[in-house]
C-alpha positions in Angstrom: 106.2 123.6 40.3 106.9 120.9 38.1 110.0 120.0 39.8 108.2 120.1 43.3 105.8 117.6 41.8 108.5 115.2 40.5 110.6 115.4 43.8 111.1 112.2 45.7 109.9 112.3 49.4 111.7 109.6 51.6 112.0 111.3 54.9 111.1 114.3 57.0 114.4 116.3 55.3 112.9 115.9 51.6 109.5 116.4 52.8 110.4 119.8 54.1 112.1 120.7 51.0 109.4 119.7 49.0 107.0 122.0 50.9 109.3 124.9 50.5 109.5 124.4 46.9 105.8 124.3 46.5 105.3 127.4 48.9 107.9 129.4 46.6 105.8 128.4 43.5 102.5 129.3 45.1 102.5 133.0 44.6 103.5 133.0 41.0 101.0 130.4 40.1 98.1 132.4 41.9 99.4 135.7 40.1 98.9 133.5 36.6 95.7 132.3 37.6 94.3 135.7 38.7 94.9 136.8 35.0 91.3 134.7 34.3 89.5 137.1 36.8 88.1 134.4 39.1 85.2 135.1 41.5 87.0 133.3 44.3 90.4 132.2 45.1 92.6 130.6 47.9 94.8 133.7 48.8 92.9 136.8 49.9 95.8 139.1 50.8 97.3 138.6 47.5 94.1 138.1 45.5 92.1 140.8 47.0 89.2 138.4 46.8 87.5 135.6 48.8 89.6 133.0 50.5 89.3 129.2 50.9 92.1 127.6 52.6 92.0 123.8 53.4 92.9 124.5 57.1 90.2 127.0 57.5 87.7 124.8 55.7 88.4 121.7 57.9 88.2 123.7 61.2 84.7 125.2 59.7 83.7 121.9 58.7 84.2 120.4 62.0 82.5 123.1 63.6 79.4 122.9 61.4 79.0 119.3 62.8 78.6 121.0 66.4 79.8 120.5 69.6 79.5 116.7 69.6 82.5 116.5 67.5 85.9 116.6 69.9 87.6 113.3 69.0 89.0 112.9 65.6 90.9 110.4 63.4 93.1 112.2 60.8 94.6 110.7 57.6 97.4 112.7 55.7 99.6 111.8 52.8 102.8 113.3 54.6 106.1 112.2 56.2 106.2 112.3 60.3 107.2 116.2 60.2 104.1 117.1 58.3 101.9 114.6 60.5 103.2 116.5 63.6 102.0 119.9 61.9 98.6 118.5 61.2 98.3 117.1 64.8 99.4 120.7 66.4 96.9 122.3 64.1 94.1 120.3 65.3 95.2 120.3 68.7 95.3 124.0 68.9 91.8 124.1 67.2 90.5 122.4 70.3 90.4 118.7 68.9 91.7 115.7 70.3 93.4 113.7 67.8 93.0 110.1 68.8 94.4 108.6 65.5 96.7 110.1 62.8 97.8 108.1 59.9 100.5 109.4 57.7 100.6 107.3 54.4 104.1 108.8 53.8 103.6 109.2 49.9 106.8 109.5 47.9 105.9 112.6 45.8 103.0 115.1 45.2 102.1 113.0 42.1 102.1 109.7 43.9 99.6 111.1 46.5 97.2 111.5 43.8 97.4 107.9 42.7 96.8 106.5 46.3 94.0 103.8 45.5 90.5 104.1 46.9 91.3 100.8 48.9 94.5 102.2 50.5 91.9 105.2 51.5 89.3 102.8 52.7 91.8 101.1 54.9 93.0 104.3 56.0 89.7 105.3 57.1 88.9 102.3 58.9 92.5 102.6 60.8 91.9 106.0 62.3 88.1 105.4 63.2 89.2 103.3 66.2 89.2 104.4 69.7 85.6 106.2 69.6 86.5 109.1 67.2 83.4 111.3 66.5 84.7 112.2 62.9 87.4 111.4 60.5 89.1 114.2 58.6 91.6 113.7 55.7 94.1 116.6 54.8 96.5 117.0 51.8 94.5 118.3 48.8 96.5 116.2 46.4 94.9 113.2 47.9 91.6 112.0 45.9 89.4 111.1 48.9 86.2 112.8 48.3 84.4 110.0 46.9 85.8 107.6 49.4 84.9 109.9 52.2 81.1 110.2 51.2 80.7 106.3 51.3 82.8 106.1 54.3 80.3 108.4 56.0 77.2 106.0 55.1 78.9 102.8 56.6 80.5 104.5 59.6 77.2 106.9 60.3 79.5 109.9 61.3 81.4 112.8 59.4 84.1 111.8 57.3 85.6 115.0 55.7 87.8 115.2 52.6 89.8 118.5 52.5 88.7 119.0 49.0 85.0 118.7 49.8 85.5 120.9 52.8 87.2 123.5 51.0 84.6 123.4 48.1 81.8 123.7 50.8 83.5 126.4 52.6 84.2 128.5 49.4 80.5 128.2 48.5 78.9 129.1 51.8 81.6 132.1 52.4 80.5 133.4 48.9 76.8 133.2 50.1 75.9 130.2 47.9 73.7 128.0 50.2 72.8 125.4 47.5 72.8 121.7 48.7 75.0 119.3 47.1 74.1 115.5 47.1 76.4 112.8 46.4 79.4 114.0 48.1 78.7 113.6 51.9 76.7 115.1 54.6 78.6 118.5 54.6 77.7 119.5 51.3 74.2 117.9 51.5 73.0 119.2 55.0 75.4 122.2 56.2 
């Protein structure tokens, strides 16, 4: 996994190679984490426990906001090949992707180092064209705080994938507590 994190990403080919490396490391990492006997993890079939995948969490989060959410703006850290997969996922889930901004981050580590200003600017860019909600994907992108602030000034849902995944896991596990300070999803749904 360390090699996957350090790999330079400069185009679609290197992005696909990085994703294959991450997928190959995922199950051994999960097996190691299961030795801690967590109550809830990410991959149910392998773990035989509750599941919270970011993709399912984003879809559930959008659904939680109701039928008024149809047109979305999406932020990713990906290269175009990854962006196409994200666009297809949301389109197949019944949403119109009005704007999608791929930040083309050069490695998984660099994804985590995108500035709040870059993320703020990305929200502004994908909010054009009468979008009903903004969604950020790519779990290494630290967007939770920016998304909560953006909801306040945009007055619409701005969903960070890590916040959505946490919300989804809590609700799926039967925990209905409201969590304030991280956006309307955790506070109201």
